[in-house]
C-alpha positions as CSV (number, residue, x, y, z in Angstrom):
1,M,-6.5,34.8,-28.7
2,T,-6.7,33.8,-25.1
3,L,-3.2,33.2,-23.2
4,V,-3.3,30.7,-20.9
5,K,0.0,30.3,-18.8
6,H,1.4,27.5,-18.5
7,N,2.5,25.8,-15.2
8,P,4.6,22.5,-15.5
9,R,4.3,22.0,-12.1
10,I,0.1,21.7,-12.2
11,F,0.9,20.2,-15.6
12,N,3.5,17.2,-14.4
13,T,0.9,16.7,-11.6
14,V,-2.3,16.0,-14.0
15,V,0.5,13.9,-15.7
16,D,1.4,12.0,-13.0
17,E,-2.1,11.1,-11.8
18,L,-3.0,10.2,-14.8
19,F,0.1,7.7,-15.4
20,N,0.2,6.8,-11.9
21,G,-3.4,4.8,-12.1
22,F,-1.9,2.2,-14.1
23,P,-2.0,-0.7,-13.4
24,A,-5.4,0.7,-11.1
25,A,-4.7,-3.2,-9.3
26,W,-2.0,-1.7,-7.3
27,G,-3.8,0.6,-4.9
28,R,-3.5,3.9,-6.4
29,D,-7.5,4.2,-5.1
30,F,-8.4,7.6,-3.7
31,H,-9.7,7.5,0.0
32,P,-11.7,11.3,1.3
33,G,-10.1,12.1,4.7
34,H,-7.5,10.1,3.8
35,S,-3.8,10.9,3.0
36,Q,-1.7,8.7,0.5
37,V,1.5,7.3,1.7
38,P,4.3,6.1,-0.6
39,V,4.5,2.4,-1.4
40,N,7.0,0.3,-3.3
41,I,5.8,-2.7,-4.8
42,H,8.5,-5.0,-5.9
43,E,8.3,-8.9,-7.2
44,T,11.0,-11.2,-6.8
45,A,10.1,-14.8,-7.2
46,D,8.9,-16.3,-4.2
47,G,6.5,-13.4,-3.9
48,Y,5.5,-9.8,-3.4
49,H,6.8,-7.3,-1.4
50,I,5.0,-4.2,-0.2
51,E,7.5,-1.5,1.7
52,L,4.6,0.9,3.2
53,Q,5.9,4.6,4.6
54,A,4.8,5.0,8.1
55,A,7.9,6.8,9.5
56,G,6.4,8.7,13.0
57,R,3.4,5.6,13.6
58,S,3.3,3.0,16.0
59,K,2.8,-0.2,15.2
60,D,-0.3,-0.3,17.3
61,D,-1.8,1.4,15.1
62,I,-1.7,-0.1,11.5
63,S,-4.4,-2.5,10.7
64,I,-4.4,-5.3,7.8
65,H,-6.8,-7.1,6.4
66,I,-7.2,-9.4,3.8
67,G,-10.5,-10.3,2.1
68,D,-12.7,-10.1,-0.8
69,G,-9.8,-10.6,-2.7
70,L,-8.0,-6.9,-1.0
71,I,-5.1,-6.6,0.9
72,T,-6.3,-3.2,2.9
73,I,-3.6,-1.7,5.6
74,S,-4.7,1.2,7.0
75,F,-3.9,3.9,10.0
76,E,-6.0,5.2,12.4
77,K,-4.2,7.4,15.2
78,K,-5.8,6.9,18.3
79,E,-6.9,9.9,20.3
80,E,-4.2,11.3,22.4
81,T,-4.6,12.2,26.1
82,E,-4.6,15.8,26.7
83,N,-2.2,17.8,28.7
84,N,-2.9,20.4,30.7
85,D,1.1,21.2,31.7
86,Y,2.0,22.3,28.3
87,K,0.3,24.2,25.3
88,T,1.1,23.7,21.8
89,I,2.3,26.5,19.8
90,R,3.3,25.1,16.3
91,R,2.5,21.5,14.9
92,E,4.0,20.4,11.8
93,F,4.0,17.0,12.3
94,S,1.2,15.1,10.3
95,S,0.1,11.4,11.5
96,G,-2.9,11.3,9.8
97,S,-5.3,8.4,9.2
98,F,-4.4,6.2,6.0
99,K,-6.1,3.6,3.6
100,R,-4.6,1.8,0.9
101,S,-6.0,-1.5,-1.0
102,F,-4.5,-3.7,-3.2
103,T,-5.6,-6.5,-5.4
104,V,-4.8,-9.8,-4.2
105,D,-5.5,-12.6,-6.9
106,E,-5.7,-16.7,-6.7
107,K,-1.4,-16.6,-7.2
108,I,-0.8,-15.4,-3.6
109,N,-1.1,-17.6,-0.6
110,T,-3.1,-15.7,1.9
111,E,-2.4,-17.8,4.6
112,G,1.6,-17.0,4.2
113,V,1.5,-13.3,4.1
114,Q,4.1,-11.5,6.6
115,A,4.6,-8.3,7.8
116,K,7.0,-6.4,9.7
117,F,7.8,-2.9,11.1
118,E,11.4,-1.4,11.3
119,N,13.0,2.0,10.7
120,G,9.1,3.5,10.0
121,I,8.6,1.7,7.1
122,L,6.1,-0.9,7.1
123,K,7.4,-4.0,5.0
124,V,4.7,-6.6,4.2
125,F,5.4,-10.3,1.9
126,L,3.0,-11.6,-0.2
127,P,4.2,-15.2,-1.0
128,K,3.3,-16.6,-4.2
129,K,1.7,-20.4,-4.2
130,E,3.4,-22.9,-5.4
131,E,2.9,-24.1,-8.9
132,V,1.3,-27.2,-9.5
133,K,2.9,-28.9,-12.1
134,A,1.6,-31.8,-14.4
135,A,3.9,-34.9,-13.8
136,P,4.6,-36.4,-17.5
137,K,2.7,-39.5,-18.3
138,Q,3.2,-42.0,-20.9
139,V,0.3,-43.0,-22.8
140,T,0.8,-46.3,-24.3
141,I,-0.5,-46.8,-28.0
142,S,-3.2,-50.0,-28.2
C-alpha cells in the first residue's frame, strides 16, 4: 500500500483551475510569458462591465483591441532607462506584461465600448445592442 500525502493547497488549486475555466468564453486562457491579472465581470441590463486590476501600471502601456469576435486587453511595460546614480538592492514589485481575451458576441455594440482607468482599476464597459422588437401587426382575414 502506498501512502500519498494530501496537500489541500495543491488540490484546491487544481480544482479551482478546473472550475474557473467555465465558461471558457470569459477569458481564462493562458498565455505563456504573461501573468494573469484578476478580473471581475458584471452584467447589467445595459451591458457588461469588466474590471481589471492594474495597480502600479500606467494607462499609457495598456492596450484594448476589438476584432475577430474578441476583446483583448494587454499590458506591455516600456523599457526603463537605466539610472547609474543608484543601484537596486531588492526588487519585489512586479509589473510584468499580461494579456486577457474575452469573447464578444453579436449582442455587444462594439462601437460603443468605453474604458476608463481609475485608482489602479481598468474599467471597460461593453454595451448591449438594442433589441429590435417586431411591431405587432394586424392580419386581415379575407
